[in-house]
PAZAPA-4460 file (N, C-alpha, C; in steps of 0.05 Angstrom, whole numbers, plus 32768, in hexadecimal, padded with zeros to 4 digits):
% residues 213
    n_x    n_y    n_z   ca_x   ca_y   ca_z    c_x    c_y    c_z   seq   type   mol
   84A7   7786   8B04   8497   779B   8AF7   84AA   77B0   8AEB     1      M     A
   84A9   77B5   8AD1   84BB   77C9   8AC5   84B4   77E5   8ACE     2      P     A
   84CA   77F5   8ACF   84C6   7811   8AD7   84BB   7822   8AC0     3      L     A
   84AC   7837   8AC6   84A2   7849   8AB0   84B9   7852   8A9F     4      P     A
   84B3   7858   8A86   84C8   785F   8A73   84D6   787A   8A7A     5      K     A
   84C6   788C   8A88   84D2   78A6   8A8D   84E7   78A5   8AA4     6      F     A
   84E8   788F   8AB3   84FC   788C   8AC8   8515   7881   8ABB     7      I     A
   8526   7892   8AB3   8540   788B   8AA6   8556   788F   8ABA     8      T     A
   856E   7888   8AB2   8586   788C   8AC3   858A   78AA   8AC9     9      R     A
   8585   78BA   8AB4   8589   78D7   8AB8   8575   78E2   8ACC    10      K     A
   855C   78D8   8ACB   8548   78E2   8ADD   854F   78DA   8AFA    11      V     A
   8557   78C0   8AFD   855F   78B7   8B18   8577   78C6   8B22    12      V     A
   858B   78CB   8B11   85A3   78DA   8B19   859C   78F6   8B20    13      A     A
   8589   7902   8B11   8581   791E   8B17   8573   791F   8B32    14      S     A
   8562   790B   8B38   8554   790B   8B52   8567   7908   8B69    15      L     A
   857B   78F6   8B65   858F   78F2   8B7A   859F   790B   8B7F    16      V     A
   85A8   7918   8B69   85B7   7931   8B6C   85A6   7947   8B79    17      V     A
   858D   7949   8B71   857B   795D   8B7C   8577   7958   8B9A    18      A     A
   8573   793E   8BA1   856F   7937   8BBD   8587   793E   8BCF    19      G     A
   859E   7936   8BC4   85B7   793B   8BD3   85BC   7959   8BD5    20      L     A
   85B6   7968   8BC0   85BA   7985   8BC0   85A8   7992   8BD5    21      S     A
   858F   7988   8BD6   857C   7993   8BEA   8586   798E   8C06    22      G     A
   8590   7975   8C0B   859A   796F   8C25   85B2   7980   8C2D    23      M     A
   85C4   7984   8C1A   85DC   7994   8C1F   85D4   79B1   8C24    24      I     A
   85C0   79BB   8C14   85B7   79D6   8C18   85AA   79DA   8C34    25      F     A
   859A   79C7   8C3D   858E   79C9   8C58   85A4   79C8   8C6E    26      M     A
   85B8   79B7   8C6A   85CE   79B6   8C7E   85DD   79D0   8C7F    27      L     A
   85E0   79DD   8C67   85EE   79F7   8C67   85DD   7A0C   8C75    28      I     A
   85C3   7A0B   8C71   85B1   7A1E   8C7E   85B2   7A1A   8C9C    29      L     A
   85B2   7A01   8CA5   85B3   79FB   8CC2   85CC   7A06   8CCE    30      I     A
   85E2   7A02   8CC1   85FC   7A0B   8CCB   85FE   7A2A   8CCA    31      E     A
   85F3   7A35   8CB4   85F2   7A52   8CB1   85E2   7A5F   8CC8    32      F     A
   85CA   7A54   8CCE   85B9   7A5E   8CE3   85C7   7A5B   8CFE    33      D     A
   85D5   7A45   8D02   85E3   7A41   8D1B   85F9   7A56   8D1F    34      H     A
   860A   7A59   8D0B   8621   7A6B   8D0D   8618   7A88   8D10    35      L     A
   8603   7A90   8D02   85FA   7AAC   8D02   85E8   7AB2   8D1A    36      T     A
   85E4   7A9F   8D2C   85D3   7AA3   8D43   85E4   7AA5   8D5D    37      S     A
   85FE   7AA3   8D5A   8610   7AA3   8D71   8617   7AC0   8D7A    38      T     A
   861E   7AC2   8D93   8627   7ADC   8D9D   8640   7AE6   8D8F    39      E     A
   8652   7AD4   8D88   866A   7ADB   8D7B   8664   7AE8   8D60    40      E     A
   8651   7ADE   8D51   864A   7AE9   8D37   863C   7B04   8D3B    41      F     A
   8628   7B04   8D4D   8618   7B1C   8D50   8629   7B34   8D59    42      C     A
   863D   7B30   8D69   864D   7B46   8D74   8664   7B4D   8D62    43      T     A
   8665   7B43   8D49   8679   7B4C   8D37   8675   7B69   8D30    44      T     A
   865C   7B72   8D32   8656   7B8F   8D30   8659   7B9B   8D4B    45      C     A
   8668   7BB1   8D4C   866E   7BBE   8D66   8654   7BC7   8D73    46      H     A
   8640   7BCF   8D64   8627   7BD8   8D6F   861A   7BC1   8D7F    47      S     A
   861C   7BA9   8D75   8611   7B92   8D83   8621   7B8B   8D9C    48      M     A
   863B   7B91   8D9B   864C   7B8D   8DB3   8642   7B9F   8DC9    49      E     A
   8639   7BB7   8DC2   862D   7BC9   8DD6   8614   7BBD   8DE3    50      L     A
   8604   7BB0   8DD2   85EC   7BA3   8DDC   85F3   7B8A   8DED    51      A     A
   860A   7B7E   8DE8   8611   7B66   8DF6   861C   7B6B   8E12    52      A     A
   8625   7B83   8E17   8631   7B89   8E31   861C   7B84   8E48    53      I     A
   8604   7B90   8E47   85F1   7B8A   8E5C   85E7   7B6D   8E5B    54      P     A
   85E7   7B61   8E43   85DE   7B45   8E41   85F0   7B33   8E51    55      Y     A
   860A   7B38   8E51   861E   7B27   8E5F   861C   7B2B   8E7D    56      R     A
   860D   7B3F   8E86   8609   7B43   8EA2   85ED   7B3A   8EAB    57      E     A
   85DE   7B2F   8E99   85C2   7B26   8E9F   85C1   7B09   8EA7    58      S     A
   85AA   7B01   8EB2   85A6   7AE6   8EBB   85A4   7AD3   8EA3    59      V     A
   859E   7ADD   8E8C   859D   7ACC   8E74   85B8   7AC3   8E6B    60      H     A
   85CC   7AD3   8E72   85E8   7ACC   8E6C   85F5   7ABC   8E82    61      Y     A
   85EE   7AC3   8E9B   85FA   7AB6   8EB3   85E4   7AAB   8EC5    62      N     A
   85D5   7A97   8EBB   85BF   7A8C   8ECB   85CA   7A78   8EE0    63      P     A
   85BC   7A75   8EF6   85C5   7A61   8F0A   85C6   7A45   8EFE    64      P     A
   85B4   7A40   8EEB   85B3   7A25   8EDF   85CA   7A1F   8ECD    65      S     A
   85D8   7A34   8EC4   85EE   7A30   8EB1   85E5   7A2E   8E94    66      G     A
   85CB   7A30   8E8F   85C0   7A2E   8E74   85C0   7A4B   8E68    67      V     A
   85D2   7A51   8E57   85D5   7A6C   8E4C   85C5   7A70   8E33    68      R     A
   85B6   7A85   8E32   85A6   7A8C   8E1A   85B7   7A9E   8E08    69      A     A
   85BC   7A95   8DF0   85CC   7AA5   8DDD   85BA   7AB8   8DCD    70      S     A
   85C6   7AC9   8DBD   85B6   7ADC   8DAD   85A1   7ACD   8D9C    71      C     A
   85A9   7AB8   8D8F   8596   7AAA   8D7E   8580   7A9C   8D8C    72      G     A
   8586   7A93   8DA5   8571   7A86   8DB5   8559   7A98   8DB9    73      D     A
   855E   7AB2   8DBB   8548   7AC5   8DC0   853E   7AD2   8DA7    74      C     A
   8550   7AD8   8D94   8548   7AEA   8D7E   8546   7ADB   8D63    75      H     A
   8548   7AC1   8D63   8545   7AB2   8D4A   8531   7A9C   8D4E    76      V     A
   851E   7A9A   8D3C   8508   7A86   8D3E   8513   7A6A   8D3B    77      S     A
   8504   7A57   8D46   850B   7A3B   8D45   8504   7A30   8D29    78      E     A
   8514   7A1D   8D20   850F   7A11   8D06   8521   7A1E   8CF0    79      G     A
   852C   7A0E   8CDF   8540   7A18   8CCC   8535   7A2D   8CB9    80      V     A
   851C   7A28   8CAF   8510   7A3B   8C9C   8509   7A56   8CAA    81      L     A
   84FD   7A54   8CC2   84F6   7A6C   8CD0   850F   7A7B   8CD9    82      S     A
   8524   7A6D   8CE1   853D   7A7A   8CE9   854A   7A87   8CD2    83      A     A
   854A   7A7A   8CBB   8555   7A86   8CA3   8547   7A9F   8C9B    84      T     A
   852C   7A9F   8C9D   851C   7AB6   8C97   8523   7ACD   8CAA    85      L     A
   8526   7AC7   8CC3   852E   7ADC   8CD7   8549   7AE8   8CCF    86      D     A
   855C   7AD8   8CC7   8576   7AE2   8CBF   8574   7AF4   8CA6    87      H     A
   8563   7AEB   8C93   8560   7AFB   8C7B   8553   7B16   8C81    88      V     A
   853E   7B15   8C92   8531   7B2E   8C9A   8544   7B40   8CAA    89      M     A
   8557   7B33   8CB8   8569   7B42   8CC8   857E   7B52   8CB8    90      G     A
   857F   7B4D   8C9E   8592   7B5C   8C8E   858B   7B79   8C8D    91      T     A
   8573   7B80   8C94   856B   7B9D   8C95   857B   7BAB   8CAB    92      K     A
   8581   7B9D   8CC1   8591   7BA8   8CD6   85AE   7BAC   8CCD    93      D     A
   85B7   7B9A   8CBC   85D2   7B9C   8CB1   85D4   7BB5   8C9F    94      L     A
   85BF   7BB9   8C8F   85BE   7BD0   8C7E   85BE   7BEA   8C8E    95      L     A
   85AF   7BEA   8CA4   85AE   7C01   8CB5   85CA   7C06   8CC1    96      K     A
   85D7   7BF1   8CC8   85F2   7BF3   8CD4   8606   7C00   8CC0    97      Q     A
   8602   7BF8   8CA6   8615   7C02   8C92   860E   7C1E   8C88    98      I     A
   85F4   7C22   8C84   85EC   7C3C   8C77   85DE   7C4F   8C8A    99      F     A
   85D7   7C46   8CA2   85C9   7C57   8CB5   85DB   7C67   8CC7   100      G     A
   85D0   7C6F   8CDE   85E0   7C7E   8CF1   85F8   7C6D   8CFB   101      P     A
   860B   7C7A   8D08   8622   7C6C   8D12   861C   7C5E   8D2C   102      N     A
   8610   7C46   8D2A   8607   7C38   8D42   861F   7C2F   8D53   103      Y     A
   8637   7C2F   8D48   864F   7C28   8D58   8655   7C3D   8D6D   104      D     A
   864B   7C56   8D68   864F   7C6B   8D7C   863C   7C65   8D93   105      D     A
   8646   7C63   8DAC   8635   7C5C   8DC3   861E   7C70   8DC7   106      P     A
   8623   7C89   8DC1   860D   7C9D   8DC4   85F7   7C98   8DB0   107      V     A
   85FF   7C96   8D97   85EB   7C91   8D82   85DC   7C76   8D87   108      V     A
   85EB   7C62   8D8F   85E0   7C48   8D95   85CB   7C4B   8DAB   109      N     A
   85D1   7C59   8DC0   85BF   7C5C   8DD7   85A6   7C6C   8DCF   110      M     A
   85A9   7C80   8DBE   8592   7C90   8DB6   857F   7C80   8DA5   111      L     A
   8589   7C6D   8D95   8578   7C5C   8D84   856F   7C42   8D92   112      H     A
   8579   7C3E   8DAA   8572   7C25   8DB8   8554   7C21   8DBC   113      L     A
   8545   7C35   8DC4   8528   7C31   8DC8   851A   7C26   8DAF   114      P     A
   8521   7C30   8D98   8514   7C26   8D7F   851B   7C09   8D7B   115      D     A
   8534   7C01   8D81   853B   7BE5   8D7E   852D   7BD4   8D92   116      A     A
   852A   7BDE   8DAA   851B   7BCE   8DBF   84FE   7BCB   8DB8   117      A     A
   84F1   7BE0   8DAE   84D5   7BDE   8DA6   84D1   7BCA   8D8F   118      F     A
   84E3   7BCB   8D7C   84E2   7BB9   8D65   84E5   7B9C   8D6E   119      A     A
   84F8   7B97   8D80   84FD   7B7C   8D8A   84E5   7B72   8D9A   120      A     A
   84D9   7B83   8DAA   84C2   7B7B   8DBA   84AA   7B74   8DA8   121      R     A
   84A7   7B83   8D92   8492   7B7D   8D7F   8497   7B62   8D72   122      K     A
   84B0   7B5D   8D6C   84B7   7B43   8D5F   84AF   7B2C   8D72   123      W     A
   84B5   7B2F   8D8B   84AD   7B1A   8D9F   848F   7B18   8DA1   124      F     A
   8482   7B2F   8DA2   8464   7B2F   8DA5   8457   7B22   8D8C   125      K     A
   8460   7B28   8D75   8455   7B1D   8D5C   8458   7AFE   8D5B   126      D     A
   846C   7AF4   8D69   8471   7AD7   8D69   8469   7ACA   8D83   127      R     A
   8459   7AD8   8D93   8450   7ACD   8DAD   8468   7AC4   8DBE   128      D     A
   847E   7AD3   8DBC   8496   7ACD   8DCD   849E   7AB0   8DCB   129      S     A
   849D   7AA5   8DB3   84A2   7A88   8DAF   84BE   7A80   8DB7   130      V     A
   84D1   7A92   8DB2   84ED   7A8B   8DB9   84F1   7A8A   8DD8   131      T     A
   84E1   7A9A   8DE7   84E3   7A98   8E04   84DA   7A7C   8E0D   132      C     A
   84C5   7A72   8E00   84B9   7A59   8E08   84CA   7A41   8E00   133      Q     A
   84DF   7A45   8DF1   84F1   7A2F   8DEB   84FF   7A26   8E05   134      K     A
   8504   7A39   8E17   8512   7A32   8E30   84FF   7A33   8E48   135      C     A
   84EC   7A46   8E48   84DB   7A49   8E5F   84C1   7A3A   8E5B   136      H     A
   84BD   7A25   8E6A   84A5   7A14   8E68   8491   7A1D   8E7D   137      V     A
   8479   7A24   8E74   8465   7A2F   8E85   8460   7A1E   8E9E   138      E     A
   845E   7A04   8E9B   8457   79F2   8EB1   846E   79F1   8EC5   139      E     A
   8486   79FA   8EBD   849D   79F8   8ED0   84A3   7A13   8EDD   140      A     A
   8492   7A27   8ED8   8497   7A41   8EE4   8492   7A40   8F02   141      I     A
   84A5   7A4A   8F11   84A3   7A4B   8F2E   84AF   7A65   8F38   142      S     A
   84A9   7A6C   8F4F   84B4   7A85   8F5A   84AF   7A87   8F78   143      G     A
   84B4   7A9E   8F83   84B1   7AA1   8FA0   8494   7AA1   8FA8   144      R     A
   8483   7AAB   8F96   8466   7AAC   8F9D   8459   7A91   8F96   145      R     A
   8447   7A88   8FA7   843B   7A6E   8FA4   8429   7A6C   8F8B   146      A     A
   841E   7A83   8F83   840B   7A83   8F6C   8418   7A8D   8F52   147      D     A
   8432   7A8D   8F50   8440   7A98   8F39   8439   7A88   8F20   148      V     A
   8437   7A6D   8F22   8430   7A5D   8F0B   8413   7A63   8F02   149      L     A
   8401   7A66   8F14   83E5   7A6C   8F0D   83E3   7A87   8EFF   150      E     A
   83F3   7A9A   8F09   83F3   7AB5   8EFD   83FC   7AB3   8EE0   151      I     A
   8411   7AA3   8EDB   841B   7AA1   8EC0   8407   7A92   8EAE   152      H     A
   83F9   7A7E   8EB9   83E6   7A70   8EA8   83CF   7A82   8E9F   153      K     A
   83C7   7A94   8EB1   83B1   7AA6   8EAA   83BB   7ABC   8E97   154      K     A
   83D4   7AC5   8E9C   83DF   7ADB   8E8B   83E4   7AD1   8E6F   155      S     A
   83EE   7AB8   8E6C   83F6   7AAD   8E52   83DE   7AA9   8E40   156      M     A
   83C6   7AAA   8E4B   83AE   7AA7   8E3A   83A8   7AC0   8E2A   157      Q     A
   83B2   7AD7   8E35   83AC   7AF0   8E28   83C6   7AFF   8E1F   158      E     A
   83DC   7AF8   8E2B   83F5   7B07   8E26   840B   7AF5   8E1C   159      K     A
   8420   7B02   8E13   8439   7AF4   8E0B   844E   7AFB   8E20   160      S     A
   8462   7AEB   8E22   8478   7AF0   8E36   8482   7B0C   8E36   161      C     A
   8486   7B17   8E1E   8492   7B31   8E1B   8480   7B48   8E25   162      I     A
   8466   7B42   8E28   8454   7B57   8E33   845C   7B5F   8E4F   163      D     A
   8467   7B4C   8E5E   846E   7B52   8E7A   848D   7B52   8E7F   164      C     A
   849A   7B41   8E70   84B7   7B3D   8E76   84C8   7B4C   8E61   165      H     A
   84CF   7B65   8E68   84E1   7B75   8E58   84F9   7B7D   8E69   166      I     A
   850D   7B88   8E5C   8525   7B92   8E6A   8532   7B7C   8E7B   167      N     A
   8532   7B63   8E71   853F   7B4E   8E7F   855C   7B49   8E77   168      L     A
   8563   7B52   8E5F   857D   7B4B   8E54   858E   7B64   8E4C   169      V     A
   8582   7B76   8E3D   8590   7B8D   8E33   858B   7BA6   8E44   170      H     A
   8596   7BBC   8E3B   8593   7BD5   8E49   8575   7BDB   8E4C   171      R     A
   856D   7BE4   8E64   8551   7BE9   8E6A   8546   7C00   8E59   172      K     A
   852F   7BFA   8E4D   8520   7C0E   8E3D   8503   7C0D   8E46   173      V     A
   84F7   7C24   8E4D   84DB   7C24   8E56   84C9   7C18   8E40   174      P     A
   84B1   7C10   8E49   849D   7C06   8E36   8496   7C1C   8E22   175      G     A
   848E   7C14   8E0A   8489   7C27   8DF5   8473   7C3B   8DFC   176      E     A
   845F   7C32   8E0B   8448   7C43   8E12   8450   7C59   8E25   177      K     A
   8465   7C54   8E36   846D   7C69   8E49   8487   7C76   8E42   178      V     A
   8493   7C6E   8E2C   84AD   7C79   8E24   84AB   7C97   8E1D   179      F     A
   84BE   7CA6   8E27   84BF   7CC3   8E21   84DA   7CC9   8E14   180      K     A
   84D9   7CD1   8DFA   84F2   7CD6   8DEB   8503   7CEC   8DF8   181      R     A
   84F7   7D01   8E00   8506   7D17   8E0C   8514   7D0E   8E25   182      E     A
   8507   7CFF   8E36   8513   7CF5   8E4E   852A   7CE2   8E48   183      R     A
   8527   7CD1   8E34   853C   7CBF   8E2C   8554   7CCE   8E22   184      W     A
   854F   7CE3   8E12   8565   7CF3   8E07   8575   7D01   8E1E   185      N     A
   8566   7D0B   8E32   8573   7D17   8E48   8584   7D03   8E58   186      Q     A
   857A   7CEB   8E5B   858A   7CD6   8E69   85A4   7CD0   8E5B   187      M     A
   85A2   7CCE   8E40   85BA   7CC9   8E30   85CE   7CE0   8E32   188      V     A
   85C4   7CF8   8E31   85D6   7D10   8E34   85E3   7D11   8E4F   189      E     A
   85D5   7D0A   8E63   85E1   7D09   8E7E   85F5   7CF3   8E81   190      N     A
   85EF   7CDC   8E76   8601   7CC5   8E78   861B   7CC9   8E6A   191      E     A
   861A   7CD7   8E53   8632   7CDC   8E44   863D   7CF8   8E46   192      F     A
   8632   7D07   8E59   863B   7D23   8E5F   863A   7D34   8E45   193      N     A
   8624   7D33   8E38   8620   7D43   8E1F   8611   7D5D   8E25   194      L     A
   8614   7D6F   8E12   8605   7D89   8E14   85E7   7D83   8E12   195      Q     A
   85D7   7D91   8E21   85BA   7D8E   8E1F   85B0   7D94   8E03   196      P     A
   859F   7D83   8DF9   8593   7D87   8DDE   85A3   7D7A   8DC7   197      G     A
   85BB   7D71   8DCD   85CB   7D65   8DB7   85C1   7D4A   8DAE   198      I     A
   85B3   7D3C   8DC1   85A9   7D21   8DBA   8595   7D22   8DA3   199      A     A
   8583   7D36   8DA4   856F   7D39   8D8F   857C   7D3F   8D74   200      Q     A
   8591   7D4F   8D74   859F   7D56   8D5C   85AC   7D3D   8D50   201      K     A
   85B7   7D2D   8D61   85C4   7D14   8D57   85AF   7D02   8D4B   202      I     A
   8597   7D00   8D58   8582   7CEF   8D4D   8578   7CF9   8D32   203      L     A
   8579   7D13   8D2E   8570   7D1F   8D15   8584   7D1C   8CFF   204      Q     A
   859C   7D12   8D06   85B1   7D0E   8CF2   85C2   7D26   8CEC   205      G     A
   85C0   7D3A   8CFE   85D1   7D52   8CFB   85EE   7D4A   8CFE   206      D     A
   85FF   7D58   8CF0   861C   7D53   8CF1   8627   7D5E   8D0C   207      D     A
   8623   7D4D   8D21   862B   7D56   8D3C   863E   7D41   8D47   208      V     A
   8653   7D49   8D54   8665   7D37   8D61   865A   7D2F   8D7C   209      D     A
   8653   7D15   8D80   8646   7D0C   8D98   8659   7D0E   8DB0   210      S     A
   8672   7D13   8DAC   8685   7D15   8DC2   8685   7D31   8DCE   211      S     A
   8677   7D45   8DC2   8676   7D60   8DCC   866A   7D60   8DE8   212      I     A
   8677   7D6C   8DFB   866E   7D6D   8E16   866A   7D89   8E20   213      K     A
***
């Protein structure tokens, strides 16, 4: 049976080239998502290195099972397209790093930490904590209490993991509903031996040296 006239060598060659190009592009995306989800990549910014310090002391970094959860395991969606979208959306954080406050300064970083924590928790909530469930299987949940699995089964019908499980990896930040900015500022001032009231000035963007004691 003869082929339709529109199927010429050029058409076939174009389809082959397009197919190969698509495959190569997807492989590049997969590799890009893998490389940009590693701890090594994320901590190239000093501000992220500050976030990684408590992470390296957490059970997610040093679990008894030896299965280590990396930055991307928690903060990047599964699937190449979803992961790529997360990375693209994450460029806003890069812009903040370049044009925003000096997040490399530990004081500035700590003062803005609650906003970052609240945003991350919302990200998890909006996605029903799907990245948590990549590793944590509901049917396999066990604990010291005999009814812990039953409790999780009931809770998971109405809640997401992040509704109960916060402050597991990074510096502890109170829940958004109970968070008090003034109290947090005072804690930062005490921790870094700063003058009372200077934290609010730094948050407002005043030209203040955060090292003033």
